[in-house]
VOGU-3710 file (C-alpha; in Angstrom, 3 decimals, decimal comma):
1> xxxxxxxxxx> 57,901/13,451/3,261  56,355/15,850/0,449  53,326/15,612/-1,530  55,253/14,941/-4,415  57,466/12,398/-2,687  54,215/10,543/-1,625  53,245/7,525/-3,860  50,440/4,789/-3,918  50,103/2,225/-6,658  47,009/0,075/-7,338
11> xxxxxxxxxx> 47,450/-3,324/-9,399  45,055/-6,272/-10,256  42,682/-6,217/-13,943  41,099/-3,684/-14,900  37,523/-6,435/-14,855  37,973/-6,724/-10,924  36,560/-2,904/-10,682  33,369/-3,911/-12,647  32,167/-6,842/-11,365  33,295/-6,446/-7,662
21> xxxxxxxxxx> 32,042/-2,539/-7,561  29,785/-1,781/-9,521  28,500/-4,981/-11,297  27,725/-5,538/-6,783  26,926/-2,707/-5,710  24,552/-0,374/-7,235  22,033/0,629/-4,790  23,241/3,628/-2,556  22,309/1,513/0,691  24,242/-1,467/-0,587
31> xxxxxxxxxx> 27,131/0,735/-1,281  27,524/2,997/1,715  26,412/-0,340/4,220  29,928/-1,569/2,914  32,199/1,566/4,103  30,029/1,571/7,410  31,581/-2,024/7,849  34,944/-0,727/7,489  34,294/2,015/9,774  33,150/-0,412/12,317
41> xxxxxxxxxx> 36,726/-2,748/11,284  38,591/0,394/12,058  36,884/1,343/15,753  35,467/4,268/14,756  32,662/5,685/17,128  30,774/7,524/14,677  29,492/7,715/11,051  28,595/10,699/9,309  26,286/9,696/5,755  25,693/13,171/4,339
51> xxxxxxxxxx> 23,389/12,644/1,142  22,995/15,284/-1,746  19,273/17,544/-1,648  19,008/16,444/-5,395  21,384/14,494/-8,282  23,096/17,056/-10,874  26,073/17,636/-11,743  28,477/18,757/-8,728  26,212/16,209/-6,041  28,897/13,637/-3,635
61> xxxxxxxxxx> 27,804/11,919/-0,847  29,726/12,177/1,785  30,630/9,216/4,167  33,342/10,019/7,898  34,488/8,178/10,629  36,658/8,636/13,640  37,949/5,411/13,665  41,821/4,514/13,719  42,714/5,888/10,284  45,998/4,985/7,922
71> xxxxxxxxxx> 48,950/5,575/7,299  50,618/5,973/4,554  52,228/2,038/4,329  48,790/1,283/5,460  46,610/2,871/2,287  49,064/1,136/0,474  49,599/-2,708/2,002  45,414/-2,427/2,816  43,579/-0,272/1,367  44,988/-0,801/-2,303
81> xxxxxxxxxx> 45,471/-4,916/-1,760  42,501/-6,167/-3,514  41,141/-8,497/-1,489  42,856/-7,981/1,866  41,567/-9,869/3,812  41,850/-8,590/7,432  41,376/-12,484/9,799  43,940/-14,184/7,472  46,666/-11,288/7,431  46,604/-10,501/10,713
91> xxxxxxxxxx> 45,023/-13,361/12,471  42,691/-11,164/14,225  39,014/-12,135/14,932  38,515/-8,941/16,299  39,726/-5,219/16,108  41,655/-3,867/19,093  38,754/-2,677/21,144  37,426/-5,913/20,989  34,731/-5,796/17,910  33,924/-8,971/15,712
101> xxxxxxxxxx> 35,364/-7,972/12,251  32,997/-7,168/9,802  34,793/-7,377/7,352  36,501/-10,428/5,229  36,470/-10,307/1,560  38,793/-6,997/1,306  36,767/-5,677/-2,006  33,828/-3,838/0,009  36,035/-0,564/-0,089  35,524/-0,247/-3,867
111> xxxxxxxxxx> 31,245/-0,592/-3,243  32,061/3,063/-3,975  32,057/2,594/-7,753  28,468/1,135/-8,116  27,606/4,743/-7,519  30,202/6,919/-8,100  33,196/7,293/-11,249  35,619/9,230/-8,695  36,218/8,163/-5,210  38,196/10,296/-2,963
121> xxxxxxxxxx> 39,674/9,692/0,268  41,509/11,649/3,021  42,505/9,571/6,391  44,544/10,996/9,069  46,382/7,930/11,368  45,653/7,739/14,832  48,927/6,279/15,063  51,283/8,442/13,760  48,969/11,776/12,592  49,455/10,819/9,053
131> xxxxxxxxxx> 47,375/12,941/6,817  46,776/11,004/3,040  44,433/12,084/0,170  44,318/10,327/-2,381  41,578/9,683/-5,921  40,600/6,300/-7,622  39,316/7,283/-10,729  36,952/4,349/-12,258  37,279/4,776/-15,699  41,400/5,110/-15,616
141> xxxxxxxxxx> 41,028/1,647/-13,315  38,602/-0,116/-15,743  40,775/1,357/-18,284  38,092/2,932/-20,361  40,261/5,874/-20,757  43,214/4,370/-21,531  42,635/1,103/-23,356  41,931/-2,203/-21,642  44,487/-2,730/-17,923  46,581/-4,970/-17,572
151> xxxxxxxxxx> 48,353/-6,460/-14,676  51,470/-3,505/-14,536  50,749/-1,756/-11,130  48,912/1,751/-11,764  49,946/5,204/-10,177  47,189/6,266/-8,185  46,656/10,205/-8,107  48,063/11,515/-4,069  46,195/14,728/-3,947  47,910/15,062/-0,657
161> xxxxxxxxxx> 49,874/14,449/2,176  51,565/14,962/5,408  53,887/13,192/7,330  53,494/11,695/11,103  52,287/14,801/13,770  51,577/13,711/17,272  49,176/16,489/17,098  47,142/15,220/14,177  46,336/12,200/15,951  43,088/13,288/17,728
171> xxxxxxxxxx> 41,713/14,139/14,080  42,229/10,523/13,093  40,013/8,575/11,114  38,709/8,734/7,128  36,575/10,378/4,723  35,325/9,444/1,687  33,562/11,261/-0,726  31,701/9,620/-3,511  31,343/12,028/-6,685  30,117/11,988/-10,260
181> xxxxxxxxxx> 27,207/9,964/-9,041  25,798/7,186/-11,574  22,592/7,386/-9,441  19,141/8,635/-10,933  16,750/9,055/-7,872  17,904/11,598/-5,130  18,047/9,312/-1,695  15,294/9,887/0,725  17,649/10,514/3,957  14,219/9,336/6,023
191> xxxxxxxxxx> 14,301/5,636/4,111  17,866/5,546/3,666  17,924/5,599/7,516  15,899/2,313/7,883  17,100/0,809/4,977  20,305/0,967/6,944  19,320/0,474/9,717  17,856/-3,156/8,358  21,274/-4,189/7,018  22,671/-4,346/10,482
201> xxxxxxxxxx> 22,121/-5,517/14,361  23,599/-2,620/15,832  20,794/-1,384/17,227  20,166/-4,446/19,002  24,115/-5,385/20,002  26,300/-2,345/19,984  25,703/0,558/22,251  29,597/2,419/21,217  28,770/2,662/17,434  26,824/4,929/16,176
211> xxxxxxxxxx> 25,611/6,126/12,437  24,077/9,200/11,325  22,820/10,160/7,838  22,530/13,975/7,373  22,477/14,604/11,186  19,675/11,812/12,822  21,215/8,785/13,572  19,931/5,831/11,539  17,416/3,079/13,729  14,340/1,326/12,628
221> xxxxxxxxxx> 11,238/2,887/11,964  9,053/3,162/15,148  6,958/0,419/13,575  5,667/-1,083/17,293  2,456/-0,668/16,619  1,997/-2,157/13,484  2,957/-5,369/14,862  0,404/-7,762/16,212  2,340/-10,965/17,283  6,210/-10,815/18,883
231> xxxxxxxxxx> 7,751/-14,457/19,084  9,540/-14,921/21,033  8,249/-12,736/23,754  4,680/-13,989/22,986  5,008/-17,536/23,027  2,401/-19,456/25,023  4,230/-21,741/27,890  2,818/-25,146/25,896  4,147/-23,518/22,672  7,989/-22,691/23,302
241> xxxxxxxxxx> 10,919/-24,443/21,173  12,564/-27,504/24,218  15,520/-25,672/25,613  14,702/-21,842/23,798  15,840/-18,320/25,717  15,083/-15,385/26,459  17,192/-12,401/26,497  15,925/-9,173/25,636  13,092/-9,945/23,983  15,448/-12,620/21,410
251> xxxxxxxxxx> 15,533/-16,278/21,474  18,609/-17,870/22,185  18,419/-21,526/20,644  21,500/-24,332/20,214  21,529/-25,903/16,585  21,999/-29,391/16,743  26,214/-28,832/15,710  26,161/-26,770/18,701  26,926/-23,591/16,891  24,686/-20,491/19,760
261> xxxxxxxxxx> 21,935/-18,997/17,288  20,243/-15,206/18,443  16,088/-14,706/16,826  13,202/-12,622/16,899  10,327/-12,942/13,897  7,315/-10,346/14,628  3,970/-10,702/12,314  2,250/-7,049/11,270  -0,784/-6,256/11,379  -1,254/-5,923/7,675
271> xxxxxxxxxx> 0,734/-7,574/5,243  4,073/-5,451/4,362  4,580/-3,870/1,733  8,443/-3,729/1,827  10,356/-5,415/-0,062  13,371/-5,838/2,714  11,314/-5,903/5,700  9,330/-9,207/4,658  11,084/-11,635/5,175  13,880/-13,516/7,567
281> xxxxxxxxxx> 17,234/-11,929/7,276  20,565/-13,303/8,286  23,560/-11,429/10,101  26,666/-12,869/11,089  28,889/-10,304/13,257  26,625/-7,209/13,314  26,077/-6,958/9,459  23,518/-8,367/6,737  24,728/-11,696/5,331  21,134/-12,983/3,710
291> xxxxxxxxxx> 18,655/-10,847/2,533  14,415/-11,341/3,869  13,294/-15,015/2,610  11,416/-18,269/3,807  14,200/-20,121/4,929  13,052/-21,541/0,673  9,981/-23,597/1,967  7,507/-24,138/-0,930  3,749/-24,143/-0,834  1,449/-26,538/0,885
301> xxxxxxxxxx> 2,552/-25,445/4,485  0,391/-24,545/7,453  -0,632/-20,855/7,904  0,853/-20,526/4,213  -0,826/-16,349/3,613  0,747/-15,837/7,275  4,137/-15,319/5,159  3,015/-12,166/3,888  2,809/-11,094/7,567  6,163/-12,378/9,117
311> xxxxxxxxxx> 9,244/-10,113/9,217  12,377/-11,543/11,512  16,436/-11,858/12,186  18,738/-14,213/13,054  21,816/-13,552/14,137  23,992/-16,581/13,426  27,882/-15,183/13,580  29,267/-18,825/12,907  28,156/-18,794/9,211  31,085/-15,878/8,291
321> xxxxxxxxxx> 33,545/-18,122/10,524  34,255/-20,323/8,341  37,424/-21,580/7,059  35,423/-21,539/3,943  33,341/-18,483/2,917  29,917/-19,464/2,345  28,327/-15,531/2,118  28,103/-14,260/-1,278  30,199/-11,627/-2,373  27,659/-8,721/-2,055
331> xxxxxxxxxx> 26,425/-9,751/0,842  22,696/-10,621/0,072  22,378/-14,559/0,090  24,456/-18,135/1,989  25,254/-21,336/0,220  22,581/-22,527/2,105  23,883/-25,978/0,501  27,243/-25,886/2,125  27,367/-28,270/5,319  27,522/-25,877/7,557
341> xxxxxxxxxx> 24,992/-23,854/7,105  22,340/-26,809/5,937  21,685/-27,164/10,109  20,312/-23,247/10,404  18,906/-23,507/7,076  16,670/-27,109/8,616  16,269/-25,170/11,849  14,322/-22,425/10,417  12,320/-23,934/8,281  11,189/-25,914/11,079
351> xxxxxxxxxx> 10,618/-22,999/13,437  8,744/-20,793/10,592  6,439/-23,120/9,829  5,173/-24,116/13,340  4,651/-19,755/13,706  2,978/-20,481/10,530  0,523/-22,084/12,658  0,679/-20,565/15,833  -0,559/-17,036/14,234  -2,696/-18,990/12,434
361> xxxxxxxxxx> -4,543/-19,719/15,303  -3,659/-16,255/17,419  -4,841/-14,378/14,189  -8,198/-16,176/14,479  -9,123/-15,799/17,890  -7,515/-11,869/17,527  -10,664/-11,898/15,164  -13,346/-13,519/16,847  -12,510/-11,417/20,244  -12,893/-8,263/18,244
371> xxxxxxxxxx> -15,568/-9,693/16,777  -17,757/-10,055/19,646  -16,359/-6,176/20,438  -17,815/-5,180/17,044  -20,643/-6,856/17,939  -21,782/-4,844/20,699  -23,367/-2,256/18,678  -25,167/-4,907/16,359  -27,202/-6,445/19,655  -30,497/-3,910/19,112
381> xxxxxxxxxx> -30,541/-6,399/16,348  -29,367/-9,380/16,511  -32,058/-9,206/19,543  -34,845/-9,162/17,267  -33,970/-12,475/15,964  -35,209/-15,433/16,737  -32,681/-16,871/18,803  -31,826/-20,114/16,319  -31,586/-17,334/14,216  -28,969/-15,875/15,781
391> xxxxxxxxxx> -26,663/-18,504/16,774  -26,341/-19,232/12,972  -25,691/-15,663/12,121  -22,735/-15,255/14,953  -21,403/-19,325/14,259  -21,293/-17,703/10,312  -19,208/-14,713/11,234  -17,145/-16,682/13,268  -16,209/-19,203/10,046  -15,694/-16,140/7,965
401> xxxxxxxxxx> -13,088/-14,115/11,105  -11,400/-17,128/10,776  -9,950/-16,597/7,188  -6,564/-15,403/7,684  -6,276/-13,681/4,326  -9,387/-11,056/5,235  -8,363/-7,935/6,325  -10,224/-6,290/9,922  -11,579/-3,890/7,482  -12,469/-6,380/4,987
411> xxxxxxxxxx> -14,609/-8,317/8,443  -15,988/-5,062/9,156  -17,639/-4,957/5,609  -18,400/-8,906/5,506  -19,528/-8,924/8,931  -22,510/-6,271/8,125  -24,071/-7,486/4,929  -24,029/-11,211/6,251  -26,017/-9,371/8,607  -27,887/-7,341/6,648
421> xxxxxxxxxx> -28,726/-9,896/4,206  -30,168/-11,610/7,314  -32,944/-9,307/8,181  -33,237/-8,633/4,831  -34,495/-12,500/4,602  -31,933/-13,190/2,156  -29,344/-15,432/1,705  -30,205/-17,830/4,232  -28,757/-20,790/2,689  -25,380/-19,030/2,055
431> xxxxxxxxxx> -25,843/-18,112/5,731  -26,067/-21,207/7,188  -23,456/-23,222/4,617  -20,641/-20,486/6,329  -22,133/-21,419/9,855  -21,395/-24,987/9,045  -17,971/-24,293/7,893  -15,584/-25,156/10,998  -12,164/-24,509/8,856  -12,551/-21,987/6,028
441> xxxxxxxxxx> -10,235/-20,875/3,767  -10,040/-17,239/1,365  -10,848/-20,888/-1,333  -14,265/-21,842/-0,023  -14,263/-18,347/1,336  -14,348/-17,074/-2,578  -17,069/-19,539/-3,358  -19,467/-19,115/-0,865  -19,127/-15,222/-1,827  -19,692/-16,138/-5,932
451> xxxxxxxxxx> -22,606/-17,989/-4,848  -23,757/-14,713/-3,017  -23,029/-12,574/-5,449  -25,364/-14,307/-8,036  -28,143/-14,104/-5,258  -27,714/-10,627/-4,588  -27,616/-9,790/-8,717  -31,070/-11,566/-8,403  -32,490/-9,894/-5,601  -31,508/-5,818/-7,427
461> xxxxxxxxxx> -32,725/-7,592/-10,792  -35,769/-8,509/-8,770  -36,102/-4,919/-6,834  -35,274/-2,929/-11,282  -38,339/-5,147/-12,845  -40,676/-3,423/-9,805  -39,300/-0,354/-10,536  -39,822/-0,716/-14,135  -43,449/-1,611/-13,415  -44,383/1,642/-11,254
471> xxxxxxxxxx> -43,136/3,620/-14,432  -45,262/1,644/-16,820  -48,301/3,099/-13,481  -46,541/6,179/-13,858  -47,321/5,886/-17,883  -51,078/5,095/-17,055  -51,861/7,951/-14,735  -50,283/10,331/-17,826  -52,700/8,699/-20,199  -55,223/9,118/-18,052
481> xxxxxxxxxx> -54,474/13,117/-18,217  -53,595/12,780/-14,222  -51,089/15,662/-14,135  -52,254/17,103/-11,143  -51,660/15,622/-7,225  -51,431/12,013/-7,801  -48,435/13,084/-10,347  -46,982/14,590/-7,654  -47,605/12,097/-4,711  -46,538/9,378/-7,296
491> xxxxxxxxxx> -43,243/11,087/-7,697  -42,627/12,087/-4,483  -42,797/8,211/-3,008  -41,152/7,029/-6,089  -38,640/9,890/-6,932  -35,896/7,318/-8,688  -38,474/6,761/-11,700  -37,637/10,485/-12,708  -33,157/9,133/-12,570  -32,246/6,215/-10,858
501> xxxxxxxxxx> -29,369/8,506/-9,210  -32,337/9,736/-7,009  -33,745/6,843/-5,009  -32,414/8,441/-1,960  -33,884/11,632/-2,326  -36,821/12,633/-0,185  -39,635/15,191/-0,437  -38,139/18,501/1,388  -40,733/20,603/3,159  -38,669/23,002/4,938
511> xxxxxxxxxx> -38,075/24,957/2,140  -42,175/25,397/0,921  -42,394/29,458/1,641  -39,189/30,300/0,270  -40,152/28,087/-2,588  -43,451/29,475/-3,322  -42,089/33,458/-2,689  -39,661/32,525/-4,916  -41,487/30,918/-7,391  -44,752/34,246/-7,127
521> xxxxxxxxxx> -42,080/36,325/-8,043  -40,332/34,601/-11,138  -43,428/31,633/-12,214  -47,235/32,477/-11,288  -46,845/35,866/-13,795  -46,911/33,236/-16,361  -50,715/31,799/-17,870  -48,443/28,564/-18,767  -47,338/28,059/-14,798  -51,205/28,149/-12,705
531> xxxxxxxxxx> -51,948/25,623/-11,274  -48,615/24,266/-12,331  -47,750/21,005/-9,397  -44,744/21,908/-7,503  -42,473/19,362/-5,915  -38,956/20,031/-3,490  -36,588/16,794/-2,989  -33,413/16,591/-0,997  -30,863/14,078/-0,219  -28,250/15,369/1,756
541> xxxxxxxxxx> -26,821/18,714/0,908  -28,411/18,152/-2,431  -31,604/20,293/-3,248  -33,924/19,107/-6,162  -36,546/21,215/-7,461  -39,197/19,445/-10,218  -41,869/22,061/-12,192  -44,366/21,107/-13,919  -46,518/23,093/-16,610  -49,791/23,049/-16,774
551> xxxxxxxxxx> -51,566/20,618/-18,852  -51,849/20,785/-22,407  -49,387/23,559/-22,474  -46,519/23,256/-24,918  -42,905/24,795/-23,317  -41,281/27,574/-25,582  -38,311/30,074/-24,760  -39,983/32,467/-22,638  -41,680/29,353/-20,217  -37,272/27,977/-20,499
561> xxxxxxxxxx> -35,969/31,397/-19,366  -38,223/31,931/-16,932  -37,489/28,467/-15,484  -33,938/29,622/-15,629  -34,273/32,162/-13,544  -36,171/30,781/-10,748  -33,866/28,111/-9,775  -30,636/31,080/-9,716  -32,322/33,285/-7,841  -33,216/30,479/-5,161
571> xxxxxxxxxx> -29,227/29,255/-5,584  -28,904/33,131/-4,561  -30,923/32,690/-1,735  -29,645/29,236/-0,296  -26,044/30,881/-0,708  -26,724/34,301/1,387  -28,506/32,051/4,238  -25,693/29,489/4,001  -27,739/26,864/4,450  -27,275/22,664/4,368
581> xxxxxxxxxx> -27,444/22,650/0,635  -24,774/22,693/-1,405  -26,278/22,193/-4,713  -29,729/23,023/-6,130  -30,623/20,768/-9,497  -33,754/21,956/-11,284  -35,663/19,828/-13,478  -39,302/20,805/-15,726  -41,859/18,791/-17,187  -44,252/20,154/-19,941
591> xxxxxxxxxx> -46,681/17,686/-22,294  -44,533/19,281/-24,945  -41,424/21,326/-26,209  -40,706/23,534/-29,090  -37,819/22,335/-31,422  -37,531/26,189/-33,125  -33,583/26,867/-34,125  -31,343/27,026/-31,910  -33,767/25,591/-28,459  -31,901/22,147/-28,373
601> xxxxxxxxxx> -28,551/23,369/-28,075  -30,092/26,249/-25,048  -31,527/22,911/-22,983  -27,746/21,369/-23,476  -26,191/24,333/-21,634  -28,891/24,259/-19,109  -27,991/19,992/-18,283  -24,732/20,650/-17,779  -25,898/23,771/-15,219  -27,424/21,252/-13,269
611> xxxxxxxxxx> -31,225/22,651/-15,582  -33,073/20,376/-17,308  -36,238/20,571/-19,401  -38,077/17,486/-20,767  -41,455/16,508/-21,585  -43,534/13,471/-20,503  -42,355/11,515/-22,929  -38,225/11,814/-23,117  -38,534/11,856/-19,182  -40,449/8,223/-18,805
621> xxxxxxxxxx> -37,465/7,023/-21,437  -34,837/8,208/-20,074  -35,980/6,636/-16,819  -36,347/3,468/-18,698  -32,968/3,124/-20,609  -31,791/4,090/-17,738  -32,979/1,057/-15,243  -32,672/-1,183/-18,275  -28,900/-0,949/-18,639  -28,757/-1,735/-14,946
631> xxxxxxxxxx> -30,835/-4,850/-15,754  -28,454/-5,469/-18,043  -25,350/-4,913/-15,371  -27,074/-7,771/-13,013  -27,499/-9,810/-15,660  -24,043/-10,225/-16,764  -23,211/-11,717/-13,350  -25,079/-14,549/-13,649  -26,441/-15,416/-17,690  -26,522/-19,054/-16,752
641> xxxxxxxxxx> -28,448/-18,335/-14,042  -32,260/-19,671/-14,944  -33,691/-17,553/-12,444  -31,718/-14,571/-13,948  -32,687/-15,325/-17,358  -36,554/-16,141/-16,339  -36,543/-12,260/-15,023  -34,704/-11,758/-19,014  -37,900/-13,157/-20,703  -40,615/-11,418/-18,754
651> xxxxxxxxxx> -38,984/-7,948/-19,039  -38,571/-8,435/-22,732  -42,310/-10,028/-22,781  -43,534/-6,567/-20,640  -41,386/-4,154/-23,303  -43,074/-5,421/-25,979  -46,198/-7,575/-25,683  -47,432/-9,604/-28,430  -49,523/-7,553/-30,851  -48,034/-4,552/-29,712
661> xxxxx> -46,789/-2,230/-32,130  -43,907/-1,185/-32,414  -43,108/2,594/-31,573  -41,500/3,086/-35,611  -45,391/1,611/-37,035
//
């Protein structure tokens, strides 16, 4: 038969395609999964999926299989017959090779229209060697090109046809080309493989069926290292449900109605982020029937937080064997209100609730065990505590370890904070409260930490107050003209008073000879620098140089240029020597600063380059302002606390004592 004589027709209302093709399958994985199912039912052993490198005009997706293919007559009677039910029409629950048939509704073949406007089908029959190529155009089928489609049979465009051919039988199979793609985002091959694998149980049940994406077989991601508990394998003997059998890591059980199911649930170490992995999926005949869910469980169950870590699969073939179809068209939901599905739902609820409780206990045990291992580095510190104190701290850590909402890293942070607080003599009452909590949930922990936040803020506020008092002490030294070693030593002990950011800085003595050499070249020739007090501080890879001009001297343009040259010279030497210091900054302090035209702009440019020049009044005013800002932040954490209010009142009276003149007077 010539191509011209080969005719195919399709007969249905145009809206069928819109509802069953476009509306139901708008994700590439969902659409192509239906075509993979068809390949399974055609007894294919290999399916190859080719994704586009990018989405642009002319991009296409190709799905090829080596299944039985179709004759021209089968293309008409099976493929182009909407709602063709192989099980009902042929009375076949299994394929010729003995596989359970996946397809049932006879509409999955139109899933490609969910992501493409053109579908080309090329098929070679294993039975006759016939080769048929035809095209389905969504615009023609839905009537958008030529009015609304009616029920009159519509001619399908046959692109090519060749009759029976004995030699062509070996080339059997079907190739579907999806063109004029409507998806906006290019599918990622790696993620596509994982998502496709999660829609089938083929990896565990079918050794003679391989699906590849861009040349690589689909498989579940290698996530074994992410899994903490695997059930039923990880059941203790006393925890095993009655009548369960374990085969290859899967549990085999019979429902009260006699139907057999298989299942495997795992708990991950961290909360699951992937939507198609979080929860329990139900499969029938290897194919997804119910997207991940938790058997419609609501709140108020023990260990509920564990749901965020739970993933699992249930194989319930009987769901797809019922006379009435219980699975939604797009294979996402089961009709759980049906009499046949209800026993599975109740089983799932009980099994899930049981495992959530088991997880909570096992998780706590694991955390306590890990805690004991992590406690070993603290042994020296714990040994310095009185025995009863060490016992309290350990009990507090155990209580925190039992809170399932905490990740391991969060637990580590809290454990260190608790031990550090006890050593510092802080929060002992709260730590005692923690140690006496046999069962502590996330809400109770938050309440205790809220109290801890107040206590920590109060402690920090008291620290800020003492810092401000020290700044006042420095002001007194300056008023007494102690601008030599006393001031240098005072700042060396309290570098934070120059700026709160410098609280970690300490005196650096390793560069004293170098500093002296450079300063003689750049500073000592100037009379204003003689008998100066200099101080070099360091923190990590940062070097901070403070230069104090002689008492009574006013800094002018020349002094600023000389100081700039000094810092730049030091930076050059540090760079050449490749020392541990990567940042060199400087601060020059004088009794007064000149204010000629352009001088302020010069100082601004220096500050941006890590060099500053100021007078004593400006230096201390800035330090006070920064510490006061810090106090205000701490106060905002506990404004209702009477102790914090008392500190604020004290600060206010010290800043403006009664009878003191204002700065404007």
